[in-house]
C-alpha positions in Angstrom: -25.4 -6.6 27.6 -22.5 -7.1 30.0 -21.4 -10.7 30.4 -21.2 -12.0 34.0 -18.7 -14.9 33.9 -20.0 -16.3 37.1 -23.4 -17.1 35.5 -21.6 -19.6 33.2 -20.5 -21.9 36.0 -23.8 -23.9 35.8 -23.9 -24.0 32.0 -22.4 -27.1 30.4 -22.1 -26.7 26.6 -22.5 -30.5 26.3 -26.1 -30.1 27.6 -26.9 -28.0 24.6 -25.5 -30.7 22.4 -27.8 -33.2 24.0 -30.7 -30.8 23.6 -29.9 -30.5 19.9 -29.8 -34.3 19.4 -33.1 -34.7 21.2 -34.7 -32.1 19.0 -33.4 -34.0 16.0 -34.2 -37.5 17.1 -37.1 -37.0 19.5 -36.0 -40.1 21.2 -33.6 -40.7 24.1 -32.3 -43.9 22.7 -31.7 -42.6 19.2 -30.2 -39.3 20.6 -27.8 -41.6 22.7 -26.8 -43.4 19.6 -26.2 -40.2 17.7 -24.0 -38.9 20.5 -22.2 -42.2 21.2 -23.5 -42.1 24.8 -25.5 -44.4 27.0 -29.3 -43.8 27.3 -28.9 -43.2 31.0 -26.3 -40.4 30.3 -28.8 -38.7 27.9 -31.6 -39.1 30.5 -29.4 -37.4 33.2 -28.5 -34.6 30.8 -32.3 -34.1 30.1 -32.9 -33.7 33.8 -30.2 -31.1 34.0 -31.6 -29.3 31.0 -35.1 -29.2 32.6 -33.5 -27.6 35.7 -31.5 -25.1 33.7 -34.5 -23.9 31.6 -37.1 -24.5 34.3 -39.3 -26.4 31.7 -40.1 -30.0 30.9 -38.8 -29.4 27.4 -39.7 -32.9 26.1 -42.9 -34.9 26.8 -43.3 -38.5 26.0 -46.0 -39.3 23.5 -46.0 -43.0 22.5 -42.5 -43.7 21.1 -41.6 -40.0 20.7 -40.3 -37.3 22.9 -42.3 -34.3 21.8 -40.8 -30.8 22.4 -42.7 -28.3 24.4 -43.4 -24.8 23.3 -40.4 -23.6 25.3 -38.2 -26.2 23.6 -39.4 -25.0 20.2 -38.4 -21.5 21.1 -34.9 -22.6 22.2 -34.2 -24.8 19.2 -33.0 -22.2 16.7 -30.9 -20.1 19.1 -29.2 -23.2 20.5 -28.5 -24.6 17.0 -27.0 -21.2 16.0 -24.9 -21.2 19.2 -23.5 -24.7 18.5 -22.7 -23.7 14.9 -20.9 -20.6 16.0 -19.0 -22.7 18.7 -18.0 -25.3 16.1 -16.7 -22.6 13.7 -14.8 -20.9 16.4 -13.0 -24.1 17.4 -12.6 -26.1 14.2 -12.8 -23.6 11.3 -10.1 -21.1 10.5 -10.9 -18.3 8.1 -8.9 -18.3 4.9 -6.1 -15.7 5.1 -6.0 -13.3 2.2 -3.3 -10.5 2.2 -5.5 -8.5 -0.2 -8.1 -8.2 2.6 -5.7 -7.1 5.3 -6.6 -3.8 7.0 -3.8 -3.7 9.5 -1.0 -1.5 10.7 2.3 -3.5 10.7 4.8 -2.0 13.1 8.4 -3.1 12.7 11.8 -1.9 14.0 14.9 -1.5 11.9 18.1 0.4 11.7 18.8 2.8 8.8 20.7 0.3 6.8 17.7 -2.0 6.7 15.3 0.9 6.0 17.3 1.9 2.9 17.2 -1.5 1.3 15.2 -4.3 2.8 12.4 -2.2 4.2 12.1 -0.1 1.1 11.4 -3.2 -1.0 9.2 -4.7 1.7 7.0 -1.6 1.5 6.8 -1.9 -2.3 5.7 -5.5 -2.0 3.3 -4.7 0.8 1.6 -2.0 -1.3 1.1 -4.5 -4.1 -0.1 -7.5 -2.1 -1.9 -5.9 0.8 -2.9 -2.4 -0.4 -5.1 -1.6 2.6 -2.3 -2.5 5.1 0.0 0.2 6.4 3.6 0.1 7.7 5.2 2.0 10.6 8.9 1.7 11.0 10.7 2.7 14.3 14.4 3.1 14.6 15.7 0.2 16.7 19.0 -1.3 17.7 20.1 -4.4 19.7 19.8 -2.2 22.8 16.1 -1.5 22.6 14.6 -4.1 20.2 13.6 -6.7 22.8 11.9 -4.0 25.0 9.9 -2.7 22.1 8.8 -6.2 21.1 7.8 -7.1 24.6 5.8 -3.9 24.9 3.9 -4.7 21.7 5.3 -1.5 20.1 6.7 -3.5 17.2 5.9 -7.0 16.0 9.2 -7.6 14.1 12.7 -6.2 14.5 15.4 -6.2 11.8 19.0 -5.8 12.7 21.7 -7.7 14.6 20.8 -9.2 17.9 23.6 -11.1 19.7 21.3 -12.2 22.5 17.5 -12.5 22.5 15.1 -13.5 25.4 13.9 -17.1 25.5 10.4 -16.0 24.6 11.6 -14.4 21.3 12.4 -16.2 18.1 15.2 -15.1 15.8 16.5 -16.1 12.4 18.9 -14.7 9.7 17.1 -12.6 7.1 20.1 -11.8 4.8 23.8 -11.2 4.6 25.4 -7.8 3.8 28.8 -7.1 2.2 30.7 -3.9 2.3 31.7 -1.5 -0.5 33.5 1.8 -0.8 31.5 4.9 -1.6 33.2 8.1 -2.8 33.2 11.0 -5.4 35.0 9.9 -8.5 36.5 13.4 -8.8 38.5 12.9 -5.7 39.8 9.3 -6.0 40.3 6.8 -8.8 38.0 3.9 -9.3 38.6 1.2 -8.4 40.6 1.9 -5.3 43.8 0.0 -4.6 44.8 -0.9 -1.0 47.4 1.9 -1.1 44.7 4.4 -2.2 42.4 3.3 0.5 45.0 3.5 3.3 46.2 7.0 2.2 42.8 8.5 1.9 40.7 10.2 4.7 37.6 8.3 5.8 34.2 9.0 7.3 32.8 6.4 9.6 29.2 5.4 10.2 28.6 5.2 14.0 25.4 5.6 16.0 27.5 5.8 19.1 29.7 8.7 17.9 32.8 6.5 17.6 35.9 7.1 15.4 36.7 3.4 15.1 34.5 0.6 13.9 34.6 -3.0 12.5 36.6 -1.9 9.5 39.4 -0.5 11.7 39.4 -3.7 13.8 39.8 -5.8 10.7 42.6 -3.6 9.4 44.3 -3.9 12.7 44.1 -7.7 12.4 45.9 -7.3 9.0 48.5 -5.1 10.5 47.1 -2.0 8.7 45.5 1.3 9.7 43.4 4.0 8.0 42.7 7.6 9.0 39.1 8.3 10.1 38.5 12.1 10.2 34.8 12.2 10.9 31.8 10.1 11.9 28.1 10.4 11.4 25.0 8.4 12.6 23.1 8.9 9.4 23.7 7.5 5.9 21.7 10.3 4.5 24.5 12.8 5.4 27.1 11.0 3.3 26.4 12.4 -0.2 26.8 16.0 0.8 29.9 15.2 2.9 31.6 13.2 0.2 30.8 15.7 -2.5 32.4 18.5 -0.5 35.4 16.7 0.9 37.8 14.0 -0.5 36.5 11.3 1.8 35.8 7.6 1.5 32.9 5.8 3.3 32.9 2.1 3.7 29.2 1.1 3.8 26.9 -1.9 3.2 26.8 -2.6 -0.5 23.1 -2.0 -1.0 23.3 1.4 0.9 26.2 2.4 -1.3 24.3 1.5 -4.5 21.2 3.5 -3.3 23.3 6.6 -2.4 25.4 6.4 -5.6 22.2 6.2 -7.8 20.7 9.2 -6.0 23.7 11.4 -5.8 26.1 10.6 -8.6 28.7 9.1 -6.3 30.5 5.8 -7.2 31.2 2.6 -5.5 33.9 -0.1 -5.7 34.9 -3.2 -3.9 36.8 -2.9 -0.6 40.5 -3.6 -1.5 41.1 -6.1 1.3 39.4 -9.0 2.9 36.5 -7.6 4.9 33.8 -10.0 6.1 30.2 -8.9 5.8 27.5 -9.3 8.5 24.2 -11.0 9.0 20.9 -9.1 9.4 18.4 -11.0 11.6 14.8 -10.7 12.3 13.3 -11.2 15.8 9.8 -11.5 17.0 7.8 -12.5 20.1 6.7 -16.2 20.3 3.1 -15.1 21.0 3.0 -14.1 17.3 4.0 -17.6 16.1 0.5 -18.5 15.0 -0.7 -15.0 14.1 -1.7 -15.3 10.4 -0.9 -11.7 9.4 2.4 -11.6 11.4 3.4 -15.0 9.9 2.7 -13.7 6.4 4.8 -10.6 7.0 7.8 -12.7 8.1 7.4 -14.9 5.0 7.3 -11.7 2.9 10.5 -10.5 4.6 12.2 -13.9 3.8 11.2 -13.7 0.1 12.2 -10.1 -0.3 15.5 -10.8 1.4 16.3 -13.8 -0.8 15.4 -11.8 -4.0 17.6 -8.9 -2.9 20.6 -10.6 -1.2 20.4 -14.3 -2.2 19.8 -17.3 0.0 20.2 -16.9 3.7 23.2 -18.5 5.3 23.5 -20.0 8.7 23.3 -17.3 11.4 26.7 -16.0 12.6 27.8 -13.8 15.4 29.4 -11.0 13.3 28.9 -7.5 14.7 26.9 -5.1 12.7 28.8 -1.9 11.8 
């Protein structure tokens, strides 16, 4: 049955509350006391109820207001309606991740997918086995658009500016390491080794200069970048075939080294790391499942990368 909203203009839920009290008390005075109203207010509501249902509803018999047959028919449906309305307004269902049957859609860059999202998926499979995860490649350029469109509910990455209707917080902090084939360079690398070597740069924009080169310039130094790629997954085959060094987030280097037999070492100069943030639409602030997902991201981030620091404005590589 289709709902015609216009039909509800003459229905006052408070009238049904008065009806319920009259059925319980069968007395205008006692119903008024039960509702903390005056007897005249209850009498006026009874008149409106009679008009609404086109029935006398209650007939005086001595000291009692006896319900008519029509009132008896209405009693159970009205009580059920009031119970449902009370639950809808005042009772919130207990949230249980194990009962979730939901598709979580998040956005992340490849660096986040390799580390944070991989562990997030493992935790999700344990705590909410019926939930599913869809990850879309995002950047600071498209994250806000995808969030506004509802295509993703959470974005992970670096966001220098976010709209006022989005929330943002630091998820974790990443440091850099050097990744290379131990057959082509000694481990650990000295500053001289690093500067004399050929380098491959990670760049989604196709650049041959990044934050590492900017930092070296600040120190009065320079390295030789001979190639760039937009995918971390390309690095193992590149580094195994050519004597190159890649400067990558430490967790990415650890994953690639474990899978391919490459090695990592500390960057041989002072190179600041960067913050990874998560951003979401404020309309999801009270969404139980979305809130739980953000809490899970916070816990996984802390376990993997330590306590979160105050958000900074450091560019992501």
